[in-house]
N, CA, C and O atoms as a GROMACS GRO file, in nm:
protein
  660
    1MET      N    1  10.941  11.362   5.385
    1MET     CA    2  10.843  11.434   5.502
    1MET      C    3  10.905  11.300   5.627
    1MET      O    4  10.885  11.181   5.604
    2THR      N    5  10.943  11.325   5.692
    2THR     CA    6  10.942  11.234   5.846
    2THR      C    7  10.860  11.073   5.833
    2THR      O    8  10.746  11.066   5.788
    3VAL      N    9  10.897  11.012   5.856
    3VAL     CA   10  10.796  10.851   5.856
    3VAL      C   11  10.799  10.802   5.978
    3VAL      O   12  10.799  10.679   5.990
    4LEU      N   13  10.802  10.876   6.083
    4LEU     CA   14  10.807  10.852   6.227
    4LEU      C   15  10.880  10.986   6.279
    4LEU      O   16  10.980  11.018   6.213
    5PRO      N   17  10.845  11.067   6.386
    5PRO     CA   18  10.905  11.185   6.459
    5PRO      C   19  10.955  11.144   6.578
    5PRO      O   20  10.902  11.081   6.670
    6ASP      N   21  11.097  11.199   6.560
    6ASP     CA   22  11.241  11.158   6.680
    6ASP      C   23  11.127  11.126   6.821
    6ASP      O   24  11.009  11.159   6.828
    7VAL      N   25  11.218  11.046   6.932
    7VAL     CA   26  11.112  11.038   7.078
    7VAL      C   27  11.196  11.059   7.098
    7VAL      O   28  11.279  10.969   7.082
    8LEU      N   29  11.244  11.197   7.150
    8LEU     CA   30  11.326  11.302   7.220
    8LEU      C   31  11.344  11.402   7.313
    8LEU      O   32  11.293  11.503   7.264
    9ALA      N   33  11.415  11.440   7.481
    9ALA     CA   34  11.410  11.506   7.536
    9ALA      C   35  11.572  11.522   7.606
    9ALA      O   36  11.664  11.440   7.614
   10PRO      N   37  11.558  11.685   7.658
   10PRO     CA   38  11.730  11.706   7.721
   10PRO      C   39  11.722  11.542   7.790
   10PRO      O   40  11.626  11.476   7.832
   11SER      N   41  11.876  11.514   7.779
   11SER     CA   42  11.922  11.418   7.905
   11SER      C   43  11.926  11.307   7.955
   11SER      O   44  11.979  11.251   8.051
   12LEU      N   45  11.825  11.274   7.829
   12LEU     CA   46  11.812  11.134   7.860
   12LEU      C   47  11.900  10.973   7.876
   12LEU      O   48  12.011  10.941   7.834
   13ALA      N   49  11.804  10.899   7.948
   13ALA     CA   50  11.968  10.800   8.012
   13ALA      C   51  12.046  10.724   7.818
   13ALA      O   52  12.164  10.710   7.787
   14VAL      N   53  11.891  10.685   7.714
   14VAL     CA   54  11.909  10.633   7.593
   14VAL      C   55  11.857  10.638   7.519
   14VAL      O   56  11.740  10.599   7.517
   15VAL      N   57  11.927  10.696   7.408
   15VAL     CA   58  11.839  10.700   7.298
   15VAL      C   59  11.924  10.604   7.157
   15VAL      O   60  12.039  10.597   7.113
   16PHE      N   61  11.813  10.554   7.130
   16PHE     CA   62  11.784  10.394   7.042
   16PHE      C   63  11.786  10.448   6.880
   16PHE      O   64  11.693  10.518   6.841
   17CYS      N   65  11.908  10.406   6.779
   17CYS     CA   66  11.920  10.433   6.622
   17CYS      C   67  11.889  10.336   6.574
   17CYS      O   68  11.913  10.219   6.605
   18GLY      N   69  11.818  10.391   6.470
   18GLY     CA   70  11.837  10.250   6.443
   18GLY      C   71  11.873  10.349   6.304
   18GLY      O   72  11.903  10.468   6.290
   19SER      N   73  11.845  10.183   6.170
   19SER     CA   74  11.882  10.275   6.086
   19SER      C   75  11.847  10.355   5.981
   19SER      O   76  11.898  10.418   5.889
   20ALA      N   77  11.686  10.317   6.054
   20ALA     CA   78  11.552  10.298   5.892
   20ALA      C   79  11.469  10.301   5.997
   20ALA      O   80  11.510  10.280   6.111
   21VAL      N   81  11.328  10.331   5.964
   21VAL     CA   82  11.169  10.250   6.050
   21VAL      C   83  11.171  10.191   5.935
   21VAL      O   84  11.187  10.222   5.816
   22GLY      N   85  11.147  10.074   6.015
   22GLY     CA   86  11.113   9.881   5.925
   22GLY      C   87  10.940   9.951   5.831
   22GLY      O   88  10.875  10.044   5.878
   23SER      N   89  10.896   9.867   5.682
   23SER     CA   90  10.786   9.894   5.632
   23SER      C   91  10.694   9.819   5.726
   23SER      O   92  10.575   9.852   5.724
   24LYS      N   93  10.727   9.735   5.798
   24LYS     CA   94  10.599   9.711   5.889
   24LYS      C   95  10.560   9.786   5.993
   24LYS      O   96  10.451   9.786   6.051
   25SER      N   97  10.717   9.888   6.025
   25SER     CA   98  10.665  10.038   6.193
   25SER      C   99  10.586  10.126   6.081
   25SER      O  100  10.470  10.155   6.113
   26ALA      N  101  10.637  10.182   5.937
   26ALA     CA  102  10.580  10.256   5.854
   26ALA      C  103  10.406  10.232   5.851
   26ALA      O  104  10.321  10.314   5.885
   27GLU      N  105  10.381  10.078   5.795
   27GLU     CA  106  10.246  10.065   5.791
   27GLU      C  107  10.198  10.177   5.906
   27GLU      O  108  10.179  10.298   5.897
   28LEU      N  109  10.184  10.058   6.053
   28LEU     CA  110  10.129  10.091   6.230
   28LEU      C  111  10.129  10.249   6.230
   28LEU      O  112  10.043  10.331   6.262
   29GLY      N  113  10.255  10.258   6.183
   29GLY     CA  114  10.272  10.378   6.278
   29GLY      C  115  10.356  10.390   6.340
   29GLY      O  116  10.381  10.509   6.363
   30ALA      N  117  10.447  10.295   6.403
   30ALA     CA  118  10.530  10.371   6.511
   30ALA      C  119  10.700  10.189   6.568
   30ALA      O  120  10.745  10.077   6.595
   31TYR      N  121  10.697  10.262   6.556
   31TYR     CA  122  10.853  10.270   6.628
   31TYR      C  123  10.861  10.058   6.692
   31TYR      O  124  10.838  10.017   6.806
   32TYR      N  125  10.902   9.968   6.562
   32TYR     CA  126  10.932   9.811   6.639
   32TYR      C  127  10.860   9.813   6.652
   32TYR      O  128  10.803   9.869   6.746
   33ALA      N  129  10.789   9.716   6.516
   33ALA     CA  130  10.619   9.743   6.531
   33ALA      C  131  10.634   9.541   6.478
   33ALA      O  132  10.562   9.441   6.484
   34GLY      N  133  10.752   9.571   6.435
   34GLY     CA  134  10.714   9.406   6.314
   34GLY      C  135  10.747   9.304   6.440
   34GLY      O  136  10.822   9.320   6.537
   35LEU      N  137  10.628   9.148   6.388
   35LEU     CA  138  10.603   9.121   6.446
   35LEU      C  139  10.780   9.058   6.514
   35LEU      O  140  10.811   9.070   6.632
   36GLY      N  141  10.836   9.020   6.448
   36GLY     CA  142  10.914   8.889   6.499
   36GLY      C  143  11.041   9.017   6.631
   36GLY      O  144  11.098   8.998   6.738
   37ASN      N  145  11.028   9.128   6.542
   37ASN     CA  146  11.146   9.214   6.604
   37ASN      C  147  11.165   9.204   6.825
   37ASN      O  148  11.067   9.232   6.895
   38ARG      N  149  11.232   9.183   6.857
   38ARG     CA  150  11.279   9.187   7.041
   38ARG      C  151  11.273   9.343   7.107
   38ARG      O  152  11.254   9.367   7.227
   39PHE      N  153  11.293   9.446   6.996
   39PHE     CA  154  11.310   9.565   7.092
   39PHE      C  155  11.202   9.618   7.182
   39PHE      O  156  11.243   9.702   7.263
   40TRP      N  157  11.074   9.588   7.187
   40TRP     CA  158  11.032   9.661   7.325
   40TRP      C  159  11.028   9.530   7.376
   40TRP      O  160  10.920   9.562   7.427
   41PRO      N  161  11.051   9.348   7.430
   41PRO     CA  162  11.044   9.272   7.526
   41PRO      C  163  11.279   9.295   7.605
   41PRO      O  164  11.333   9.272   7.713
   42MET      N  165  11.324   9.344   7.479
   42MET     CA  166  11.439   9.320   7.527
   42MET      C  167  11.417   9.469   7.637
   42MET      O  168  11.454   9.453   7.754
   43LEU      N  169  11.366   9.587   7.603
   43LEU     CA  170  11.302   9.682   7.642
   43LEU      C  171  11.327   9.682   7.790
   43LEU      O  172  11.393   9.744   7.873
   44HIS      N  173  11.219   9.554   7.781
   44HIS     CA  174  11.128   9.492   7.944
   44HIS      C  175  11.241   9.435   8.020
   44HIS      O  176  11.305   9.498   8.104
   45ARG      N  177  11.264   9.306   7.985
   45ARG     CA  178  11.382   9.220   7.982
   45ARG      C  179  11.519   9.214   7.995
   45ARG      O  180  11.600   9.123   7.975
   46THR      N  181  11.535   9.367   8.044
   46THR     CA  182  11.692   9.411   8.097
   46THR      C  183  11.654   9.494   8.138
   46THR      O  184  11.732   9.578   8.092
   47GLY      N  185  11.579   9.552   8.204
   47GLY     CA  186  11.476   9.654   8.318
   47GLY      C  187  11.481   9.820   8.250
   47GLY      O  188  11.440   9.928   8.296
   48LEU      N  189  11.552   9.781   8.117
   48LEU     CA  190  11.466   9.969   8.091
   48LEU      C  191  11.340   9.990   8.109
   48LEU      O  192  11.263  10.066   8.167
   49THR      N  193  11.342   9.874   8.021
   49THR     CA  194  11.165   9.943   8.140
   49THR      C  195  11.087   9.878   8.253
   49THR      O  196  11.143   9.775   8.289
   50PRO      N  197  11.016   9.895   8.295
   50PRO     CA  198  10.891   9.860   8.473
   50PRO      C  199  10.837   9.797   8.354
   50PRO      O  200  10.854   9.678   8.378
   51ARG      N  201  10.788   9.805   8.251
   51ARG     CA  202  10.650   9.720   8.195
   51ARG      C  203  10.651   9.665   8.089
   51ARG      O  204  10.722   9.750   8.034
   52LEU      N  205  10.630   9.589   8.005
   52LEU     CA  206  10.631   9.538   7.833
   52LEU      C  207  10.548   9.665   7.732
   52LEU      O  208  10.425   9.655   7.729
   53VAL      N  209  10.623   9.803   7.636
   53VAL     CA  210  10.576   9.874   7.632
   53VAL      C  211  10.544   9.840   7.542
   53VAL      O  212  10.654   9.802   7.504
   54SER      N  213  10.448   9.805   7.422
   54SER     CA  214  10.409   9.713   7.333
   54SER      C  215  10.462   9.898   7.232
   54SER      O  216  10.524   9.994   7.278
   55PRO      N  217  10.400   9.876   7.087
   55PRO     CA  218  10.516   9.997   7.032
   55PRO      C  219  10.439  10.130   6.967
   55PRO      O  220  10.476  10.240   6.925
   56HIS      N  221  10.264  10.033   6.987
   56HIS     CA  222  10.178  10.217   6.981
   56HIS      C  223  10.214  10.304   7.132
   56HIS      O  224  10.190  10.416   7.178
   57GLU      N  225  10.279  10.192   7.170
   57GLU     CA  226  10.341  10.324   7.322
   57GLU      C  227  10.498  10.407   7.313
   57GLU      O  228  10.593  10.399   7.391
   58TYR      N  229  10.484  10.487   7.189
   58TYR     CA  230  10.648  10.448   7.147
   58TYR      C  231  10.657  10.600   7.250
   58TYR      O  232  10.738  10.623   7.340
   59ALA      N  233  10.546  10.686   7.201
   59ALA     CA  234  10.604  10.835   7.183
   59ALA      C  235  10.584  10.879   7.373
   59ALA      O  236  10.599  10.985   7.433
   60SER      N  237  10.550  10.755   7.415
   60SER     CA  238  10.552  10.765   7.589
   60SER      C  239  10.715  10.639   7.641
   60SER      O  240  10.716  10.542   7.717
   61VAL      N  241  10.822  10.698   7.564
   61VAL     CA  242  10.963  10.557   7.627
   61VAL      C  243  11.020  10.706   7.698
   61VAL      O  244  11.095  10.690   7.794
   62THR      N  245  10.987  10.869   7.653
   62THR     CA  246  11.072  10.963   7.792
   62THR      C  247  11.042  10.956   7.898
   62THR      O  248  11.118  11.021   7.970
   63ALA      N  249  10.922  10.878   7.978
   63ALA     CA  250  10.931  10.900   8.099
   63ALA      C  251  10.938  10.727   8.138
   63ALA      O  252  10.841  10.668   8.186
   64TYR      N  253  11.066  10.663   8.108
   64TYR     CA  254  11.110  10.550   8.129
   64TYR      C  255  11.238  10.650   8.044
   64TYR      O  256  11.295  10.551   7.998
   65GLY      N  257  11.311  10.751   7.999
   65GLY     CA  258  11.462  10.801   7.995
   65GLY      C  259  11.483  10.754   7.857
   65GLY      O  260  11.605  10.746   7.840
   66ILE      N  261  11.439  10.732   7.787
   66ILE     CA  262  11.399  10.627   7.678
   66ILE      C  263  11.418  10.729   7.526
   66ILE      O  264  11.314  10.788   7.498
   67GLY      N  265  11.507  10.749   7.452
   67GLY     CA  266  11.426  10.828   7.346
   67GLY      C  267  11.498  10.785   7.157
   67GLY      O  268  11.600  10.718   7.142
   68LEU      N  269  11.448  10.820   7.084
   68LEU     CA  270  11.437  10.742   6.992
   68LEU      C  271  11.418  10.750   6.839
   68LEU      O  272  11.316  10.780   6.777
   69THR      N  273  11.538  10.719   6.794
   69THR     CA  274  11.561  10.763   6.622
   69THR      C  275  11.573  10.710   6.504
   69THR      O  276  11.507  10.614   6.465
   70ASP      N  277  11.672  10.779   6.429
   70ASP     CA  278  11.635  10.690   6.308
   70ASP      C  279  11.779  10.803   6.268
   70ASP      O  280  11.787  10.923   6.294
   71LEU      N  281  11.907  10.694   6.182
   71LEU     CA  282  11.929  10.803   6.054
   71LEU      C  283  11.926  10.857   5.936
   71LEU      O  284  11.999  10.950   5.900
   72ALA      N  285  11.845  10.804   5.873
   72ALA     CA  286  11.755  10.764   5.802
   72ALA      C  287  11.652  10.823   5.774
   72ALA      O  288  11.581  10.783   5.682
   73LYS      N  289  11.615  10.954   5.861
   73LYS     CA  290  11.464  10.958   5.844
   73LYS      C  291  11.372  10.966   5.751
   73LYS      O  292  11.269  11.029   5.777
   74HIS      N  293  11.386  10.912   5.638
   74HIS     CA  294  11.268  11.007   5.535
   74HIS      C  295  11.242  10.834   5.435
   74HIS      O  296  11.157  10.808   5.351
   75VAL      N  297  11.351  10.751   5.491
   75VAL     CA  298  11.252  10.628   5.412
   75VAL      C  299  11.248  10.543   5.479
   75VAL      O  300  11.294  10.554   5.592
   76SER      N  301  11.184  10.409   5.430
   76SER     CA  302  11.197  10.330   5.537
   76SER      C  303  11.162  10.228   5.478
   76SER      O  304  11.112  10.235   5.366
   77GLY      N  305  11.189  10.070   5.564
   77GLY     CA  306  11.231   9.982   5.495
   77GLY      C  307  11.391   9.832   5.551
   77GLY      O  308  11.495   9.876   5.601
   78ALA      N  309  11.376   9.710   5.533
   78ALA     CA  310  11.528   9.688   5.583
   78ALA      C  311  11.634   9.714   5.507
   78ALA      O  312  11.656   9.724   5.386
   79ASP      N  313  11.747   9.729   5.693
   79ASP     CA  314  11.869   9.704   5.594
   79ASP      C  315  11.908   9.766   5.407
   79ASP      O  316  11.914   9.874   5.348
   80SER      N  317  11.929   9.610   5.371
   80SER     CA  318  11.970   9.563   5.267
   80SER      C  319  11.906   9.733   5.174
   80SER      O  320  11.978   9.814   5.116
   81SER      N  321  11.755   9.740   5.190
   81SER     CA  322  11.680   9.840   5.097
   81SER      C  323  11.707   9.964   5.073
   81SER      O  324  11.669  10.014   4.967
   82LEU      N  325  11.798  10.059   5.198
   82LEU     CA  326  11.818  10.151   5.109
   82LEU      C  327  11.897  10.206   5.101
   82LEU      O  328  12.012  10.176   5.130
   83PRO      N  329  11.829  10.372   5.029
   83PRO     CA  330  11.949  10.474   4.950
   83PRO      C  331  12.073  10.539   5.006
   83PRO      O  332  12.097  10.645   5.065
   84ARG      N  333  12.145  10.427   4.963
   84ARG     CA  334  12.248  10.542   5.062
   84ARG      C  335  12.253  10.722   5.101
   84ARG      O  336  12.292  10.781   5.202
   85GLN      N  337  12.202  10.764   4.984
   85GLN     CA  338  12.201  10.855   5.002
   85GLN      C  339  12.102  10.926   5.076
   85GLN      O  340  12.092  11.048   5.079
   86ALA      N  341  12.018  10.833   5.144
   86ALA     CA  342  11.900  10.886   5.251
   86ALA      C  343  11.982  10.957   5.413
   86ALA      O  344  11.954  11.051   5.487
   87ASP      N  345  12.099  10.844   5.412
   87ASP     CA  346  12.193  10.838   5.593
   87ASP      C  347  12.187  11.007   5.570
   87ASP      O  348  12.197  11.077   5.470
   88ASP      N  349  12.164  11.041   5.736
   88ASP     CA  350  12.179  11.134   5.707
   88ASP      C  351  12.308  11.138   5.894
   88ASP      O  352  12.249  11.150   6.001
   89PRO      N  353  12.420  11.130   5.892
   89PRO     CA  354  12.475  11.127   5.973
   89PRO      C  355  12.447  11.265   6.040
   89PRO      O  356  12.359  11.288   6.124
   90SER      N  357  12.536  11.350   5.991
   90SER     CA  358  12.559  11.544   5.950
   90SER      C  359  12.454  11.523   6.140
   90SER      O  360  12.484  11.517   6.259
   91ARG      N  361  12.328  11.520   6.055
   91ARG     CA  362  12.145  11.560   6.187
   91ARG      C  363  12.181  11.468   6.254
   91ARG      O  364  12.299  11.477   6.217
   92LEU      N  365  12.183  11.367   6.337
   92LEU     CA  366  12.238  11.261   6.385
   92LEU      C  367  12.279  11.328   6.498
   92LEU      O  368  12.227  11.347   6.608
   93ARG      N  369  12.422  11.371   6.433
   93ARG     CA  370  12.549  11.356   6.489
   93ARG      C  371  12.457  11.535   6.626
   93ARG      O  372  12.471  11.574   6.742
   94ALA      N  373  12.393  11.568   6.526
   94ALA     CA  374  12.353  11.689   6.588
   94ALA      C  375  12.230  11.754   6.697
   94ALA      O  376  12.204  11.853   6.765
   95THR      N  377  12.155  11.564   6.641
   95THR     CA  378  12.090  11.580   6.744
   95THR      C  379  12.129  11.546   6.894
   95THR      O  380  12.108  11.603   7.001
   96ILE      N  381  12.204  11.409   6.853
   96ILE     CA  382  12.248  11.408   7.005
   96ILE      C  383  12.339  11.523   7.051
   96ILE      O  384  12.281  11.574   7.147
   97THR      N  385  12.430  11.573   7.033
   97THR     CA  386  12.472  11.664   7.057
   97THR      C  387  12.409  11.740   7.162
   97THR      O  388  12.434  11.757   7.281
   98THR      N  389  12.305  11.788   7.070
   98THR     CA  390  12.178  11.844   7.105
   98THR      C  391  12.192  11.848   7.257
   98THR      O  392  12.246  11.908   7.350
   99TYR      N  393  12.056  11.678   7.204
   99TYR     CA  394  11.994  11.678   7.306
   99TYR      C  395  12.114  11.646   7.431
   99TYR      O  396  12.129  11.730   7.519
  100ARG      N  397  12.185  11.534   7.429
  100ARG     CA  398  12.311  11.519   7.516
  100ARG      C  399  12.277  11.424   7.579
  100ARG      O  400  12.247  11.463   7.692
  101PRO      N  401  12.252  11.208   7.558
  101PRO     CA  402  12.136  11.139   7.629
  101PRO      C  403  12.299  11.136   7.707
  101PRO      O  404  12.387  11.220   7.684
  102ARG      N  405  12.311  11.017   7.805
  102ARG     CA  406  12.452  10.963   7.846
  102ARG      C  407  12.429  10.844   7.733
  102ARG      O  408  12.453  10.851   7.613
  103VAL      N  409  12.414  10.815   7.753
  103VAL     CA  410  12.472  10.718   7.638
  103VAL      C  411  12.366  10.669   7.451
  103VAL      O  412  12.249  10.629   7.447
  104VAL      N  413  12.410  10.679   7.393
  104VAL     CA  414  12.326  10.640   7.240
  104VAL      C  415  12.369  10.492   7.151
  104VAL      O  416  12.458  10.505   7.068
  105ALA      N  417  12.328  10.404   7.162
  105ALA     CA  418  12.244  10.248   7.085
  105ALA      C  419  12.255  10.222   6.975
  105ALA      O  420  12.234  10.290   6.875
  106PHE      N  421  12.267  10.186   6.980
  106PHE     CA  422  12.274  10.172   6.752
  106PHE      C  423  12.220  10.088   6.773
  106PHE      O  424  12.279  10.014   6.850
  107ASN      N  425  12.099  10.044   6.734
  107ASN     CA  426  11.991   9.923   6.633
  107ASN      C  427  12.109   9.819   6.530
  107ASN      O  428  12.070   9.768   6.424
  108GLY      N  429  12.186   9.809   6.558
  108GLY     CA  430  12.221   9.703   6.455
  108GLY      C  431  12.367   9.782   6.453
  108GLY      O  432  12.413   9.862   6.535
  109LYS      N  433  12.413   9.740   6.349
  109LYS     CA  434  12.581   9.724   6.293
  109LYS      C  435  12.547   9.880   6.185
  109LYS      O  436  12.605   9.988   6.183
  110ARG      N  437  12.435   9.831   6.111
  110ARG     CA  438  12.501   9.918   5.999
  110ARG      C  439  12.433  10.076   5.997
  110ARG      O  440  12.433  10.155   5.902
  111ALA      N  441  12.375  10.094   6.135
  111ALA     CA  442  12.379  10.225   6.113
  111ALA      C  443  12.460  10.316   6.194
  111ALA      O  444  12.435  10.435   6.176
  112ALA      N  445  12.600  10.272   6.323
  112ALA     CA  446  12.634  10.316   6.381
  112ALA      C  447  12.786  10.304   6.276
  112ALA      O  448  12.883  10.374   6.304
  113CYS      N  449  12.791  10.189   6.134
  113CYS     CA  450  12.890  10.225   6.078
  113CYS      C  451  12.930  10.296   5.981
  113CYS      O  452  13.035  10.330   5.926
  114VAL      N  453  12.801  10.314   5.970
  114VAL     CA  454  12.836  10.424   5.874
  114VAL      C  455  12.800  10.593   5.965
  114VAL      O  456  12.786  10.683   5.883
  115VAL      N  457  12.784  10.642   6.118
  115VAL     CA  458  12.822  10.720   6.158
  115VAL      C  459  12.973  10.721   6.236
  115VAL      O  460  13.045  10.818   6.261
  116LEU      N  461  12.989  10.611   6.259
  116LEU     CA  462  13.117  10.622   6.336
  116LEU      C  463  13.258  10.608   6.232
  116LEU      O  464  13.378  10.604   6.260
  117GLY      N  465  13.164  10.603   6.067
  117GLY     CA  466  13.307  10.549   6.020
  117GLY      C  467  13.378  10.448   5.962
  117GLY      O  468  13.429  10.442   5.850
  118HIS      N  469  13.374  10.305   6.132
  118HIS     CA  470  13.463  10.149   6.070
  118HIS      C  471  13.276  10.092   6.077
  118HIS      O  472  13.165  10.142   6.092
  119ARG      N  473  13.342   9.953   6.053
  119ARG     CA  474  13.301   9.883   6.122
  119ARG      C  475  13.343   9.806   6.252
  119ARG      O  476  13.434   9.723   6.245
  120PRO      N  477  13.268   9.833   6.387
  120PRO     CA  478  13.283   9.756   6.498
  120PRO      C  479  13.207   9.671   6.511
  120PRO      O  480  13.120   9.614   6.445
  121ALA      N  481  13.275   9.664   6.663
  121ALA     CA  482  13.166   9.516   6.711
  121ALA      C  483  13.079   9.546   6.793
  121ALA      O  484  13.001   9.641   6.780
  122VAL      N  485  13.083   9.446   6.913
  122VAL     CA  486  12.906   9.499   6.982
  122VAL      C  487  12.960   9.521   7.066
  122VAL      O  488  13.064   9.459   7.087
  123GLY      N  489  12.903   9.646   7.180
  123GLY     CA  490  12.910   9.643   7.290
  123GLY      C  491  12.952   9.769   7.292
  123GLY      O  492  12.921   9.832   7.190
  124ARG      N  493  13.018   9.835   7.383
  124ARG     CA  494  13.051   9.946   7.390
  124ARG      C  495  13.177   9.990   7.325
  124ARG      O  496  13.268   9.912   7.296
  125GLN      N  497  13.178  10.189   7.291
  125GLN     CA  498  13.278  10.224   7.180
  125GLN      C  499  13.343  10.301   7.280
  125GLN      O  500  13.301  10.349   7.385
  126PRO      N  501  13.536  10.304   7.184
  126PRO     CA  502  13.584  10.378   7.258
  126PRO      C  503  13.535  10.522   7.176
  126PRO      O  504  13.580  10.604   7.257
  127GLU      N  505  13.491  10.580   7.102
  127GLU     CA  506  13.436  10.673   7.061
  127GLU      C  507  13.308  10.742   7.134
  127GLU      O  508  13.245  10.676   7.216
  128ARG      N  509  13.268  10.884   7.101
  128ARG     CA  510  13.149  10.943   7.212
  128ARG      C  511  13.055  10.967   7.112
  128ARG      O  512  13.009  10.853   7.108
  129ILE      N  513  13.016  11.004   7.061
  129ILE     CA  514  12.910  11.172   7.014
  129ILE      C  515  12.867  11.271   7.053
  129ILE      O  516  12.756  11.317   7.082
  130GLY      N  517  12.955  11.298   7.052
  130GLY     CA  518  12.924  11.517   7.165
  130GLY      C  519  12.908  11.418   7.309
  130GLY      O  520  12.859  11.312   7.270
  131ALA      N  521  12.923  11.413   7.413
  131ALA     CA  522  12.903  11.338   7.556
  131ALA      C  523  12.767  11.271   7.574
  131ALA      O  524  12.668  11.293   7.643
  132SER      N  525  12.802  11.181   7.485
  132SER     CA  526  12.712  11.007   7.522
  132SER      C  527  12.852  10.950   7.484
  132SER      O  528  12.931  10.995   7.400
  133VAL      N  529  12.863  10.868   7.544
  133VAL     CA  530  12.889  10.679   7.524
  133VAL      C  531  12.878  10.665   7.445
  133VAL      O  532  12.908  10.772   7.391
  134VAL      N  533  12.852  10.599   7.375
  134VAL     CA  534  12.769  10.443   7.226
  134VAL      C  535  12.807  10.355   7.302
  134VAL      O  536  12.886  10.318   7.388
  135PHE      N  537  12.662  10.320   7.194
  135PHE     CA  538  12.745  10.136   7.213
  135PHE      C  539  12.646  10.102   7.094
  135PHE      O  540  12.539  10.159   7.075
  136VAL      N  541  12.694  10.010   7.026
  136VAL     CA  542  12.589   9.914   6.897
  136VAL      C  543  12.594   9.767   7.015
  136VAL      O  544  12.675   9.709   7.089
  137LEU      N  545  12.473   9.759   6.978
  137LEU     CA  546  12.360   9.634   7.003
  137LEU      C  547  12.331   9.548   6.871
  137LEU      O  548  12.333   9.593   6.757
  138PRO      N  549  12.303   9.413   6.910
  138PRO     CA  550  12.276   9.336   6.830
  138PRO      C  551  12.145   9.388   6.753
  138PRO      O  552  12.064   9.431   6.835
  139SER      N  553  12.102   9.396   6.630
  139SER     CA  554  11.989   9.410   6.643
  139SER      C  555  11.864   9.323   6.663
  139SER      O  556  11.882   9.202   6.653
  140THR      N  557  11.720   9.372   6.693
  140THR     CA  558  11.594   9.315   6.750
  140THR      C  559  11.569   9.249   6.586
  140THR      O  560  11.536   9.132   6.567
  141SER      N  561  11.587   9.325   6.503
  141SER     CA  562  11.545   9.279   6.434
  141SER      C  563  11.515   9.156   6.371
  141SER      O  564  11.599   9.084   6.316
  142GLY      N  565  11.344   9.123   6.385
  142GLY     CA  566  11.324   8.951   6.277
  142GLY      C  567  11.462   8.870   6.196
  142GLY      O  568  11.522   8.763   6.195
  143ALA      N  569  11.459   9.039   6.117
  143ALA     CA  570  11.548   8.973   6.019
  143ALA      C  571  11.714   8.952   6.058
  143ALA      O  572  11.795   8.898   5.982
  144ALA      N  573  11.732   8.984   6.140
  144ALA     CA  574  11.936   8.962   6.216
  144ALA      C  575  11.892   8.874   6.304
  144ALA      O  576  11.938   8.882   6.418
  145ARG      N  577  11.750   8.726   6.260
  145ARG     CA  578  11.790   8.661   6.358
  145ARG      C  579  11.957   8.587   6.395
  145ARG      O  580  12.036   8.596   6.489
  146ARG      N  581  11.954   8.517   6.271
  146ARG     CA  582  12.098   8.434   6.257
  146ARG      C  583  12.187   8.513   6.346
  146ARG      O  584  12.266   8.430   6.393
  147TRP      N  585  12.215   8.633   6.394
  147TRP     CA  586  12.309   8.723   6.508
  147TRP      C  587  12.272   8.744   6.606
  147TRP      O  588  12.344   8.830   6.656
  148TRP      N  589  12.155   8.699   6.702
  148TRP     CA  590  12.106   8.699   6.798
  148TRP      C  591  12.199   8.688   6.911
  148TRP      O  592  12.238   8.588   6.971
  149ASP      N  593  12.223   8.792   6.923
  149ASP     CA  594  12.278   8.799   7.096
  149ASP      C  595  12.249   8.936   7.203
  149ASP      O  596  12.304   9.047   7.203
  150GLU      N  597  12.122   8.870   7.310
  150GLU     CA  598  12.100   8.954   7.381
  150GLU      C  599  12.209   9.026   7.486
  150GLU      O  600  12.173   9.125   7.550
  151GLY      N  601  12.299   8.991   7.496
  151GLY     CA  602  12.454   9.001   7.597
  151GLY      C  603  12.460   9.140   7.599
  151GLY      O  604  12.451   9.203   7.705
  152PRO      N  605  12.479   9.208   7.462
  152PRO     CA  606  12.497   9.316   7.472
  152PRO      C  607  12.419   9.406   7.502
  152PRO      O  608  12.456   9.523   7.493
  153TRP      N  609  12.245   9.359   7.564
  153TRP     CA  610  12.158   9.436   7.569
  153TRP      C  611  12.189   9.434   7.715
  153TRP      O  612  12.148   9.526   7.786
  154PHE      N  613  12.246   9.354   7.756
  154PHE     CA  614  12.177   9.370   7.922
  154PHE      C  615  12.366   9.457   7.964
  154PHE      O  616  12.396   9.503   8.074
  155GLU      N  617  12.459   9.453   7.838
  155GLU     CA  618  12.546   9.530   7.902
  155GLU      C  619  12.519   9.668   7.934
  155GLU      O  620  12.543   9.761   8.011
  156LEU      N  621  12.468   9.637   7.849
  156LEU     CA  622  12.394   9.811   7.736
  156LEU      C  623  12.269   9.856   7.896
  156LEU      O  624  12.228   9.971   7.911
  157ALA      N  625  12.248   9.790   7.951
  157ALA     CA  626  12.120   9.818   8.078
  157ALA      C  627  12.180   9.793   8.153
  157ALA      O  628  12.101   9.830   8.241
  158ALA      N  629  12.355   9.717   8.269
  158ALA     CA  630  12.411   9.758   8.329
  158ALA      C  631  12.451   9.887   8.347
  158ALA      O  632  12.428   9.954   8.448
  159PHE      N  633  12.528   9.933   8.222
  159PHE     CA  634  12.567  10.061   8.208
  159PHE      C  635  12.474  10.186   8.247
  159PHE      O  636  12.494  10.264   8.340
  160VAL      N  637  12.373  10.189   8.158
  160VAL     CA  638  12.248  10.321   8.239
  160VAL      C  639  12.248  10.310   8.341
  160VAL      O  640  12.282  10.419   8.388
  161ARG      N  641  12.216  10.194   8.469
  161ARG     CA  642  12.169  10.221   8.513
  161ARG      C  643  12.258  10.279   8.667
  161ARG      O  644  12.211  10.352   8.754
  162ARG      N  645  12.470  10.186   8.656
  162ARG     CA  646  12.584  10.288   8.662
  162ARG      C  647  12.514  10.360   8.648
  162ARG      O  648  12.405  10.351   8.703
  163SER      N  649  12.554  10.493   8.545
  163SER     CA  650  12.519  10.631   8.554
  163SER      C  651  12.429  10.718   8.558
  163SER      O  652  12.436  10.840   8.572
  164VAL      N  653  12.317  10.631   8.541
  164VAL     CA  654  12.196  10.653   8.700
  164VAL      C  655  12.211  10.722   8.818
  164VAL      O  656  12.164  10.833   8.841
  165ALA      N  657  12.306  10.625   8.928
  165ALA     CA  658  12.274  10.637   9.010
  165ALA      C  659  12.383  10.728   9.010
  165ALA      O  660  12.408  10.795   9.110
   0.00000   0.00000   0.00000
């Protein structure tokens, strides 16, 4: 059973991909719902959404050209606790190829490592998934606060604005 459904539509500006839904998000039934998670505030700060969207409004993000998915759809928890056999990079690649967002943005390095097959630096990547440009962003999870850098989030937002114009 899927923990949270994908939020997708054809030709979105950006689809965000995490490793898996966090424990608090699974409990509350909403993406990026953990108290210390910076995801929703960063969407607003970078201008990707015109207002602060709450986690419980997650299904509405396609109206802003945004989609949501995860590498592992049937488990939840912290990256360090996820069973590797739950990862489904083939499903993710097929989903991105089918929906064709302009950008797929990995929220954290773990999912990007699995899908790309190497440990990438943050920022825009030389690879594409189908026609989609790939970005790797610092994780918005409160558990990743030590490595936080909002710069790549603003870089992504600027790229999305340029690609829409």
